[in-house]
Residue frames relative to the residue before (quaternion, step in Angstrom):
aa qw qx qy qz dx dy dz
X 1.0000 0.0000 0.0000 0.0000 0.00 0.00 0.00
X 0.3274 -0.7690 0.5121 0.1981 3.52 -0.64 1.12
X 0.7314 -0.4817 0.2983 0.3796 3.45 -1.35 0.45
X 0.6321 0.5597 -0.3100 0.4372 3.55 1.02 -0.93
X 0.6778 0.4775 -0.2953 0.4748 3.58 0.84 -1.01
X 0.6464 0.5266 -0.3382 0.4364 3.54 0.94 -0.84
X 0.6526 0.5145 -0.2934 0.4726 3.54 1.04 -0.85
X 0.6456 0.5122 -0.3156 0.4704 3.60 1.04 -0.74
X 0.6460 0.5045 -0.3264 0.4708 3.58 1.03 -0.70
X 0.6576 0.4934 -0.3174 0.4725 3.57 0.97 -0.81
X 0.6382 0.5153 -0.3286 0.4682 3.60 1.03 -0.77
X 0.7322 0.4494 -0.2449 0.4494 3.60 0.85 -0.91
X 0.7992 0.3146 -0.1533 0.4887 3.58 1.03 -0.75
X 0.5493 -0.6349 0.3787 0.3896 3.55 1.24 -0.31
X 0.4987 -0.6899 0.4430 0.2812 3.56 -0.72 1.05
X 0.6715 0.5192 -0.2859 0.4448 3.58 1.00 -0.83
X 0.7195 0.4498 -0.2459 0.4685 3.56 1.13 -0.65
X 0.7031 0.4668 -0.2549 0.4719 3.58 1.13 -0.60
X 0.1768 -0.7707 0.6061 0.0858 3.58 -0.76 1.12
X 0.2621 -0.7474 0.5970 0.1276 3.56 -1.11 0.84
X 0.8546 0.0561 -0.0721 0.5112 3.56 -1.12 0.84
X 0.1906 0.7928 -0.5376 0.2149 3.55 0.84 1.10
X 0.4198 -0.7282 0.4882 0.2347 3.60 -0.77 1.10
X 0.3540 -0.7770 0.4836 0.1924 3.53 -0.54 1.18
X 0.5121 0.6418 -0.4147 0.3922 3.59 1.16 -0.24
X 0.6511 0.5137 -0.3156 0.4610 3.54 1.22 -0.39
X 0.7500 0.3926 -0.1947 0.4955 3.52 1.30 -0.22
X 0.6538 0.4465 -0.3248 0.5173 3.58 1.26 0.38
X 0.5475 -0.6070 0.4655 0.3392 3.61 -1.16 0.62
X 0.5918 0.5566 -0.3755 0.4461 3.63 1.17 -0.36
X 0.2707 -0.7621 0.5272 0.2607 3.58 1.11 -0.70
X 0.5660 0.5538 -0.3737 0.4830 3.56 1.21 0.76
X 0.5723 0.6121 -0.4529 0.3043 3.62 -1.13 0.62
X 0.4320 -0.6909 0.5277 0.2400 3.49 -1.05 0.91
X 0.7400 -0.4529 0.2815 0.4099 3.56 -1.33 -0.04
X 0.3411 -0.6560 0.6251 0.2502 3.56 -1.27 0.59
X 0.5260 -0.6554 0.4311 0.3283 3.57 -0.84 0.95
X 0.7682 0.0192 0.0015 0.6399 3.58 1.17 -0.79
X 0.0552 -0.7910 0.6093 0.0030 3.55 -1.11 0.79
X 0.0214 0.8217 -0.5637 0.0812 3.53 -0.71 1.11
X 0.2703 -0.7707 0.5639 0.1220 3.59 -0.85 1.08
X 0.0553 -0.7924 0.6047 0.0576 3.58 -0.82 0.88
X 0.1810 -0.7905 0.5807 0.0715 3.59 -1.02 0.85
X 0.7356 0.2992 -0.2014 0.5734 3.62 1.28 -0.17
X 0.6000 -0.6012 0.3985 0.3462 3.55 -1.09 0.77
X 0.6410 0.5267 -0.3431 0.4404 3.59 0.91 -0.76
X 0.6616 0.4893 -0.3132 0.4741 3.60 1.07 -0.58
X 0.5932 0.5444 -0.3607 0.4708 3.55 1.20 -0.56
X 0.6622 0.4889 -0.2999 0.4822 3.58 0.94 -0.93
X 0.6358 0.5318 -0.3382 0.4457 3.62 0.90 -0.77
X 0.6941 0.4826 -0.2827 0.4532 3.58 0.86 -0.94
X 0.6562 0.5022 -0.3204 0.4632 3.56 0.97 -0.81
X 0.6759 0.5056 -0.2996 0.4447 3.59 0.89 -0.92
X 0.6295 0.5216 -0.3389 0.4656 3.54 1.11 -0.80
X 0.6577 0.5134 -0.3180 0.4503 3.58 0.89 -0.82
X 0.6395 0.5226 -0.3109 0.4704 3.55 1.04 -0.84
X 0.6739 0.5038 -0.3000 0.4495 3.56 0.89 -0.90
X 0.7065 0.4351 -0.2524 0.4979 3.54 1.11 -0.73
X 0.3553 -0.7503 0.4737 0.2939 3.56 1.39 -0.04
X 0.3887 0.6930 -0.4920 0.3557 3.55 1.03 0.97
X 0.4929 -0.6406 0.4850 0.3338 3.61 -0.89 0.82
X 0.0244 -0.7867 0.6168 0.0030 3.56 -1.11 0.70
X 0.1207 -0.7741 0.6191 0.0537 3.50 -1.22 0.58
X 0.3027 -0.7542 0.5582 0.1675 3.59 -0.88 0.96
X 0.1608 -0.8151 0.5554 0.0366 3.57 -0.52 1.20
X 0.2124 -0.7646 0.5970 0.1177 3.61 -0.80 0.97
X 0.8466 -0.0935 0.1249 0.5089 3.56 -0.61 -1.26
X 0.4792 -0.6940 0.4165 0.3396 3.50 1.33 -0.24
X 0.5165 0.5922 -0.4323 0.4423 3.59 1.21 0.36
X 0.8168 0.2988 -0.2019 0.4504 3.55 -1.25 0.34
X 0.6660 0.4328 -0.3445 0.5004 3.56 1.16 0.55
X 0.1627 -0.7254 0.6564 0.1288 3.54 -1.37 0.39
X 0.1951 -0.7914 0.5753 0.0687 3.57 -0.61 1.25
X 0.5623 -0.6369 0.4338 0.2999 3.55 -0.94 0.94
X 0.5843 -0.5744 0.4442 0.3624 3.57 -1.16 0.55
X 0.6586 0.5058 -0.2942 0.4731 3.55 1.17 -0.59
X 0.4856 -0.6888 0.4040 0.3556 3.55 1.34 -0.21
X 0.5704 -0.5934 0.4429 0.3556 3.55 -1.14 -0.52
X 0.3103 -0.7701 0.5389 0.1423 3.54 -0.74 1.13
X 0.6765 0.3993 -0.3097 0.5358 3.57 0.25 1.26
X 0.6331 -0.5406 0.3906 0.3930 3.54 -1.17 -0.62
X 0.2132 -0.7387 0.6230 0.1440 3.58 -0.87 0.96
X 0.1532 -0.7871 0.5946 0.0584 3.54 -0.83 1.10
X 0.2016 -0.8038 0.5515 0.0958 3.54 -0.35 1.31
X 0.2780 -0.8069 0.5133 0.0900 3.49 -0.56 1.31
X 0.0688 0.8016 -0.5867 0.0923 3.59 -0.41 1.25
X 0.2901 0.7363 -0.5455 0.2759 3.57 1.07 0.77
X 0.0345 0.8676 -0.4882 0.0877 3.62 -0.28 1.20
X 0.3672 0.7431 -0.5001 0.2509 3.60 1.11 0.35
X 0.0672 0.7804 -0.6215 0.0121 3.58 -1.14 0.50
X 0.0151 -0.7728 0.6311 0.0652 3.50 -1.35 0.21
X 0.3950 -0.7297 0.5204 0.2016 3.52 -1.22 0.60
X 0.0169 0.7726 -0.6346 0.0084 3.55 -1.13 0.63
X 0.7790 -0.2154 0.0665 0.5850 3.57 -0.12 1.38
X 0.8238 -0.1962 0.1542 0.5091 3.64 -0.52 -1.18
X 0.6124 0.5538 -0.3494 0.4430 3.59 1.22 0.23
X 0.1852 -0.7337 0.6411 0.1277 3.55 -1.18 0.64
X 0.1607 -0.7407 0.6453 0.0957 3.60 -0.79 0.99
X 0.0817 0.8402 -0.5224 0.1205 3.61 -0.45 1.14
X 0.4115 -0.6825 0.5505 0.2486 3.53 -1.20 0.62
X 0.6245 -0.6384 0.3083 0.3277 3.58 -0.97 0.78
X 0.6249 0.5510 -0.3622 0.4181 3.64 1.08 -0.40
X 0.4954 0.6620 -0.4316 0.3607 3.61 1.25 -0.10
X 0.4519 -0.7094 0.4732 0.2618 3.54 -0.84 1.05
X 0.5664 -0.6011 0.4382 0.3549 3.59 -1.10 0.68
X 0.6135 0.5517 -0.3581 0.4369 3.61 1.05 -0.69
X 0.6549 0.5008 -0.3170 0.4689 3.56 1.02 -0.77
X 0.6370 0.5303 -0.3306 0.4513 3.62 1.05 -0.78
X 0.6156 0.5435 -0.3256 0.4686 3.54 1.07 -0.84
X 0.6551 0.5148 -0.2965 0.4668 3.55 0.94 -0.93
X 0.6456 0.5196 -0.3114 0.4651 3.60 0.87 -0.93
X 0.6734 0.5009 -0.2954 0.4564 3.55 0.82 -0.98
X 0.6747 0.5207 -0.2896 0.4355 3.54 0.91 -0.94
X 0.6641 0.5296 -0.2830 0.4454 3.51 1.01 -0.96
X 0.7403 0.3724 -0.1855 0.5280 3.53 1.25 -0.68
X 0.4954 -0.7064 0.3980 0.3118 3.59 1.26 0.50
X 0.4286 0.6716 -0.4726 0.3767 3.52 1.04 0.94
X 0.1878 -0.8087 0.5540 0.0614 3.52 -0.76 1.08
X 0.5169 0.6417 -0.4754 0.3084 3.59 -1.15 0.64
X 0.7194 0.3987 -0.2363 0.5173 3.55 1.29 -0.41
X 0.3436 0.7775 -0.4834 0.2090 3.63 1.17 0.14
X 0.5947 0.5983 -0.3434 0.4129 3.54 1.10 -0.73
X 0.6757 0.5291 -0.2863 0.4259 3.59 1.14 -0.65
X 0.3954 0.7276 -0.4707 0.3043 3.58 1.31 -0.06
X 0.8303 0.2092 -0.1592 0.4914 3.55 -0.75 1.05
X 0.5596 0.5716 -0.4084 0.4397 3.63 1.27 -0.12
X 0.3556 -0.7452 0.5208 0.2167 3.61 -0.72 1.00
X 0.5949 0.6059 -0.3927 0.3533 3.59 -1.21 0.04
X 0.5010 -0.6392 0.5110 0.2815 3.52 -1.45 -0.02
X 0.7175 -0.4480 0.3430 0.4085 3.49 -1.45 0.23
X 0.6529 0.5423 -0.3086 0.4293 3.57 0.92 -0.92
X 0.6898 0.4798 -0.2647 0.4731 3.48 0.90 -0.96
X 0.6223 0.5416 -0.3145 0.4697 3.54 1.10 -0.77
X 0.6730 0.4707 -0.3112 0.4782 3.65 0.95 -0.73
X 0.6245 0.5495 -0.3469 0.4333 3.58 0.98 -0.76
X 0.7911 0.2943 -0.1319 0.5197 3.54 0.94 -1.04
X 0.3564 -0.7491 0.4796 0.2859 3.58 1.29 0.15
X 0.0088 0.8477 -0.5289 0.0394 3.54 0.75 1.14
X 0.2502 0.7692 -0.5668 0.1564 3.48 -1.24 0.62
X 0.3601 -0.6765 0.5955 0.2409 3.46 -1.40 -0.25
X 0.7265 -0.3617 0.3098 0.4953 3.57 -1.29 -0.29
X 0.6863 0.5124 -0.2881 0.4283 3.54 1.11 -0.65
X 0.7965 -0.2120 0.1466 0.5469 3.64 1.19 -0.19
X 0.2538 -0.7411 0.6045 0.1445 3.53 -1.37 0.31
X 0.6612 -0.5070 0.3833 0.3985 3.53 -1.32 0.48
X 0.6211 0.5590 -0.3652 0.4103 3.65 1.04 -0.65
X 0.5449 0.6332 -0.3892 0.3882 3.59 1.25 -0.31
X 0.7898 0.3191 -0.1302 0.5074 3.50 1.20 -0.73
X 0.5184 0.6416 -0.4179 0.3808 3.59 1.22 -0.19
X 0.1751 -0.7927 0.5776 0.0859 3.61 -0.72 1.06
X 0.8003 -0.0634 0.0996 0.5879 3.58 1.02 -0.79
X 0.1070 -0.7631 0.6334 0.0716 3.59 -1.14 0.69
X 0.2271 -0.7460 0.6133 0.1252 3.57 -0.98 0.95
X 0.0616 -0.8373 0.5426 -0.0276 3.51 -0.72 1.11
X 0.2935 -0.6575 0.6404 0.2675 3.48 -1.42 0.08
X 0.3108 -0.7801 0.5139 0.1754 3.57 -0.53 1.17
X 0.6814 -0.4429 0.3910 0.4320 3.53 -1.43 -0.31
X 0.2086 0.7927 -0.5467 0.1712 3.58 0.18 1.30
X 0.2810 -0.7392 0.5836 0.1844 3.53 -1.28 0.37
X 0.4460 0.6685 -0.5148 0.2985 3.57 -1.26 0.24
X 0.6556 -0.5338 0.3654 0.3895 3.55 -1.24 0.42
X 0.5399 -0.6294 0.4393 0.3454 3.62 -1.03 0.76
X 0.0357 -0.8010 0.5969 0.0294 3.56 -1.02 0.67
X 0.4952 -0.6543 0.4816 0.3076 3.54 -1.16 0.59
X 0.0021 -0.8118 0.5812 -0.0572 3.53 -0.46 1.29
X 0.3357 -0.7061 0.5843 0.2177 3.58 -1.18 0.55
X 0.0604 -0.8196 0.5697 -0.0009 3.56 -0.22 1.24
X 0.2839 -0.7545 0.5692 0.1614 3.52 -0.76 1.03
X 0.6391 -0.5714 0.3551 0.3729 3.58 -1.19 0.52
X 0.7739 0.3936 -0.2501 0.4285 3.59 0.66 -0.99
X 0.7654 -0.1360 0.1313 0.6152 3.59 1.11 -0.68
X 0.5244 -0.5865 0.5023 0.3588 3.47 -1.40 0.09
X 0.1007 -0.8213 0.5616 0.0066 3.52 -0.61 1.21
X 0.5862 0.5860 -0.4270 0.3615 3.56 -1.21 0.37
X 0.6715 -0.5232 0.3364 0.4028 3.64 -1.23 0.32
X 0.7974 0.2236 -0.1296 0.5453 3.62 1.09 -0.52
X 0.2348 -0.7776 0.5655 0.1430 3.55 -0.65 1.07
X 0.5615 -0.5665 0.4671 0.3816 3.59 -1.10 0.53
X 0.5467 -0.6309 0.4296 0.3445 3.59 -0.90 0.82
X 0.8227 0.2403 -0.1842 0.4812 3.57 -0.89 0.93
X 0.6034 0.5486 -0.3754 0.4406 3.61 1.19 -0.17
X 0.1642 0.7834 -0.5816 0.1453 3.58 -0.77 0.95
X 0.4108 -0.7012 0.5297 0.2429 3.51 -1.32 0.37
X 0.1787 -0.7837 0.5907 0.0702 3.55 -0.96 0.85
X 0.3915 -0.6930 0.5575 0.2359 3.53 -0.98 0.88
X 0.6828 -0.4837 0.3306 0.4366 3.59 -1.17 0.44
X 0.6599 0.5231 -0.3340 0.4236 3.63 0.86 -0.86
X 0.7086 0.4405 -0.2791 0.4754 3.63 1.10 -0.44
X 0.5284 0.6217 -0.4114 0.4063 3.59 1.26 0.14
X 0.2849 -0.8094 0.4697 0.2074 3.56 1.32 -0.19
X 0.1378 0.8164 -0.5394 0.1531 3.53 0.83 1.04
X 0.1422 0.7378 -0.6579 0.0513 3.46 -1.17 0.70
X 0.7789 -0.3433 0.1923 0.4884 3.63 -1.21 -0.04
X 0.8695 -0.1242 -0.0004 0.4780 3.52 -0.65 1.35
X 0.7275 0.3402 -0.2716 0.5303 3.56 1.03 0.71
X 0.0978 -0.7641 0.6363 0.0418 3.54 -1.44 0.23
X 0.7070 -0.4361 0.3244 0.4525 3.53 -1.25 0.05
X 0.6536 0.5833 -0.3164 0.3640 3.53 1.14 -0.81
X 0.5235 0.6506 -0.4155 0.3606 3.64 1.21 -0.31
X 0.8165 0.2112 -0.1018 0.5276 3.56 1.10 -0.65
X 0.5708 0.6620 -0.3692 0.3157 3.62 1.20 -0.34
X 0.4003 -0.7063 0.4973 0.3061 3.59 1.09 -0.58
X 0.4915 0.6578 -0.4274 0.3783 3.58 1.27 0.10
X 0.3258 -0.7573 0.5398 0.1702 3.58 -1.00 0.82
X 0.3428 -0.7382 0.5414 0.2107 3.60 -0.76 0.99
X 0.1988 -0.8059 0.5548 0.0568 3.60 -0.77 1.09
X 0.7711 -0.1579 0.1214 0.6048 3.59 1.12 -0.67
X 0.1399 -0.7804 0.6005 0.1039 3.53 -1.32 0.24
X 0.2802 -0.7083 0.6172 0.1970 3.49 -1.28 0.42
X 0.1422 -0.7877 0.5971 0.0532 3.56 -0.79 1.06
X 0.2259 -0.7759 0.5802 0.1009 3.57 -0.81 1.04
X 0.0189 -0.8178 0.5742 -0.0346 3.56 -0.55 1.19
X 0.3825 -0.7037 0.5420 0.2542 3.58 -1.29 -0.13
X 0.5106 -0.6288 0.4985 0.3088 3.51 -1.17 0.68
X 0.1174 0.7719 -0.6172 0.0975 3.56 -1.01 0.82
X 0.6130 -0.5260 0.4241 0.4096 3.55 -1.25 0.20
X 0.5457 -0.6388 0.4365 0.3220 3.59 -0.94 0.92
X 0.6245 0.5532 -0.3349 0.4379 3.58 1.00 -0.75
X 0.6530 0.4964 -0.3017 0.4859 3.63 1.06 -0.86
X 0.6336 0.5272 -0.3309 0.4595 3.56 1.00 -0.80
X 0.6830 0.4801 -0.3045 0.4586 3.59 0.85 -0.83
X 0.5881 0.5475 -0.3759 0.4616 3.61 1.12 -0.52
X 0.6578 0.5049 -0.3018 0.4704 3.62 1.02 -0.82
X 0.6412 0.5245 -0.3196 0.4599 3.54 1.06 -0.83
X 0.6203 0.5441 -0.3270 0.4606 3.58 1.04 -0.77
X 0.6734 0.5084 -0.2798 0.4580 3.51 0.94 -0.95
X 0.6554 0.5104 -0.3061 0.4649 3.55 1.04 -0.83
X 0.6538 0.5107 -0.3013 0.4700 3.59 1.01 -0.78
X 0.6441 0.5289 -0.3114 0.4565 3.56 1.08 -0.80
X 0.6419 0.5430 -0.3103 0.4437 3.56 1.14 -0.69
X 0.6780 0.4851 -0.2646 0.4847 3.55 1.33 -0.43
X 0.4379 0.7300 -0.4363 0.2914 3.58 1.29 -0.02
X 0.6619 0.5002 -0.3327 0.4483 3.59 1.11 -0.37
X 0.5194 0.6203 -0.4120 0.4192 3.53 1.33 0.08
X 0.4665 -0.7221 0.4330 0.2710 3.62 -0.89 0.88
X 0.4274 -0.6438 0.5654 0.2884 3.50 -1.32 0.49
X 0.5659 0.6069 -0.4467 0.3345 3.54 -1.23 0.44
X 0.6570 -0.5266 0.3483 0.4119 3.55 -1.21 0.10
X 0.2181 0.7538 -0.5893 0.1923 3.54 -0.65 1.16
X 0.4779 -0.6409 0.5183 0.3037 3.55 -1.38 0.01
X 0.5939 -0.5143 0.3657 0.4990 3.58 1.29 0.09
X 0.7809 -0.2678 0.2160 0.5214 3.58 -1.14 -0.54
X 0.3629 -0.7454 0.5151 0.2175 3.57 -0.82 0.92
X 0.8112 0.2194 -0.1012 0.5325 3.63 0.90 -0.78
X 0.4945 -0.5970 0.5343 0.3371 3.53 -1.25 0.49
X 0.4783 -0.6351 0.5079 0.3316 3.56 -1.15 0.46
X 0.4219 -0.6728 0.5366 0.2852 3.65 -0.78 0.96
X 0.6581 -0.5271 0.3585 0.4008 3.55 -1.18 0.63
X 0.8509 0.1178 -0.1119 0.4996 3.55 -0.81 1.09
X 0.7250 0.3743 -0.2292 0.5308 3.65 1.23 0.03
X 0.3954 -0.6725 0.5766 0.2428 3.47 -1.39 0.31
X 0.4322 -0.7049 0.4978 0.2615 3.60 -0.73 1.09
X 0.6273 0.5558 -0.3250 0.4381 3.58 1.02 -0.84
X 0.6736 0.5120 -0.2849 0.4505 3.53 0.97 -0.97
X 0.6324 0.5301 -0.3186 0.4664 3.58 1.02 -0.86
X 0.6675 0.5024 -0.3024 0.4590 3.58 0.90 -0.95
X 0.6508 0.5113 -0.3084 0.4689 3.58 1.02 -0.88
X 0.6743 0.4973 -0.2854 0.4654 3.60 0.96 -0.87
X 0.6342 0.4833 -0.3136 0.5156 3.60 1.28 -0.40
X 0.4661 -0.7252 0.4049 0.3048 3.59 1.31 0.31
X 0.4356 0.7064 -0.4452 0.3362 3.57 1.01 0.80
X 0.4125 0.7110 -0.4756 0.3133 3.58 1.18 -0.05
X 0.8231 0.2118 -0.1635 0.5009 3.60 -0.75 0.98
X 0.4269 0.6865 -0.4758 0.3465 3.59 1.25 0.03
X 0.0959 -0.8186 0.5663 -0.0074 3.54 -0.93 1.02
X 0.0270 -0.7333 0.6790 0.0223 3.51 -1.19 0.77
X 0.8057 -0.0147 -0.0419 0.5907 3.52 -0.48 1.19
X 0.7296 -0.3603 0.2784 0.5103 3.55 -0.80 -1.03
X 0.5025 0.5890 -0.4410 0.4540 3.58 1.25 0.54
X 0.0603 0.8272 -0.5551 0.0629 3.57 -0.80 0.96
X 0.4290 -0.6496 0.5551 0.2930 3.56 -0.98 0.76
X 0.5189 -0.6996 0.3998 0.2853 3.50 -0.66 1.24
X 0.4245 -0.6945 0.5238 0.2512 3.55 -1.06 0.79
X 0.6501 0.5339 -0.2852 0.4593 3.52 1.32 -0.38
X 0.7751 -0.0091 0.0634 0.6286 3.55 1.06 -0.94
X 0.3562 -0.8149 0.4228 0.1742 3.59 -0.33 1.28
X 0.6174 0.5229 -0.3544 0.4689 3.59 1.28 -0.15
X 0.6328 0.4569 -0.3533 0.5157 3.60 1.21 0.39
X 0.1764 -0.7185 0.6654 0.0993 3.48 -1.22 0.78
X 0.1904 -0.8032 0.5584 0.0823 3.56 -0.78 1.06
X 0.3218 -0.6682 0.6300 0.2302 3.52 -1.30 0.64
X 0.2776 -0.7988 0.5195 0.1227 3.57 -0.37 1.35
X 0.8128 -0.1401 0.1073 0.5552 3.64 1.13 -0.23
X 0.8296 -0.0249 0.1065 0.5476 3.52 0.40 -1.26
X 0.1750 0.8244 -0.5194 0.1413 3.62 1.01 0.70
X 0.2563 -0.7423 0.5928 0.1785 3.58 -1.11 0.61
X 0.6271 -0.5346 0.3936 0.4073 3.52 -1.24 0.45
X 0.6150 0.5650 -0.3420 0.4308 3.59 1.09 -0.73
X 0.6168 0.5244 -0.3524 0.4695 3.61 1.15 -0.66
X 0.6703 0.4994 -0.3047 0.4565 3.58 0.92 -0.88
X 0.6515 0.5192 -0.3162 0.4539 3.60 1.00 -0.83
X 0.6321 0.5263 -0.3228 0.4683 3.56 1.10 -0.71
X 0.6522 0.4847 -0.3273 0.4822 3.57 1.05 -0.68
X 0.6260 0.5468 -0.3387 0.4409 3.53 1.00 -0.75
X 0.6604 0.4962 -0.2980 0.4783 3.54 0.99 -0.90
X 0.6552 0.5154 -0.3240 0.4473 3.60 0.98 -0.73
X 0.6400 0.5302 -0.3073 0.4635 3.52 1.06 -0.86
X 0.6646 0.4994 -0.3037 0.4655 3.64 0.87 -0.88
X 0.6539 0.5257 -0.3081 0.4485 3.54 1.03 -0.84
X 0.6904 0.4961 -0.2561 0.4600 3.55 0.88 -1.06
X 0.6836 0.4671 -0.3069 0.4694 3.60 0.87 -0.88
X 0.6442 0.5026 -0.3455 0.4615 3.61 1.01 -0.63
X 0.6568 0.5170 -0.3270 0.4410 3.56 0.92 -0.85
X 0.7399 0.4329 -0.2404 0.4554 3.58 0.94 -0.84
X 0.8254 0.2341 -0.0697 0.5090 3.58 0.90 -1.01
X 0.3312 -0.7476 0.4985 0.2880 3.60 1.22 -0.27
X 0.4733 0.6201 -0.4559 0.4284 3.49 1.03 0.97
X 0.2699 -0.7545 0.5779 0.1550 3.56 -0.89 0.99
X 0.2435 -0.7651 0.5846 0.1165 3.51 -0.73 1.11
X 0.1705 -0.7781 0.6000 0.0739 3.57 -1.01 0.87
X 0.4932 -0.6922 0.4440 0.2836 3.51 -0.89 0.95
X 0.3274 -0.7112 0.5888 0.2008 3.58 -1.10 0.79
X 0.6550 0.5203 -0.3119 0.4506 3.57 1.08 -0.72
X 0.3817 -0.6935 0.5567 0.2519 3.60 -1.21 0.45
X 0.2527 -0.7681 0.5768 0.1155 3.54 -0.79 1.04
X 0.1369 -0.8076 0.5735 0.0144 3.57 -0.56 1.29
X 0.1537 0.7910 -0.5811 0.1143 3.56 -0.74 1.01
């Protein structure tokens, strides 16, 4: 990042708010990652839009960071600005929750349970935020976030000077909509197994509407207990969650285990002895160690089973 761009970011976002050369290992569940050239935390939607538009106008790479799970950041860090999304407002309307993307899934599950709303039980124990869950269509065998998403409000790939806009949670209201902001119905989000249109579109999620169902709180708690019990086989420690998507009709973890790779270690990165679809950071693992393990797993599984494994995690470099 050249001096001029750095100065423009400081001028536009504020010297006190913008961190330079911020270590990303402090902001990911993997505990891995070199420095981001610039790091900015947003707590309001208008500030999120402002930061994104400024980065676009300066032609500076940017990355929207949620809870820091499901990603692996390069040892070299990120050449651009990382925008940490901590927009967490929400409100209830009968069986719908209007929520901002920085809200943690654990908080959403709690809100739903307290209000006798069913549909999010599958998310019990899943780390991360609503925004990240929508991008990757997070879920388990019991369900996915796409099952309950009714609408997503986004900022598209627009250009022009940043402006201060008042974005409401459920939709953009008023005679003039902010340029590039629009609502998408679930059918237009192109959800499929562990992916959505947002993984490649460059669109920024500003809010979402989740459609749930009324149920007895006792029944919801039973489902939550069952969901948490199903996650007991997952390992403790620093990880990014499941590394690979499950191939159709197969288990990635089982294939890796059958390829005799459980427990394999490179540096301080190790394939979990408990669940082979997890790679753990035992202390000082590097992204290069994890990437080497990923390459080894894909090679061995292909050689033995002729199955191509595809990463579920996002690699940020």
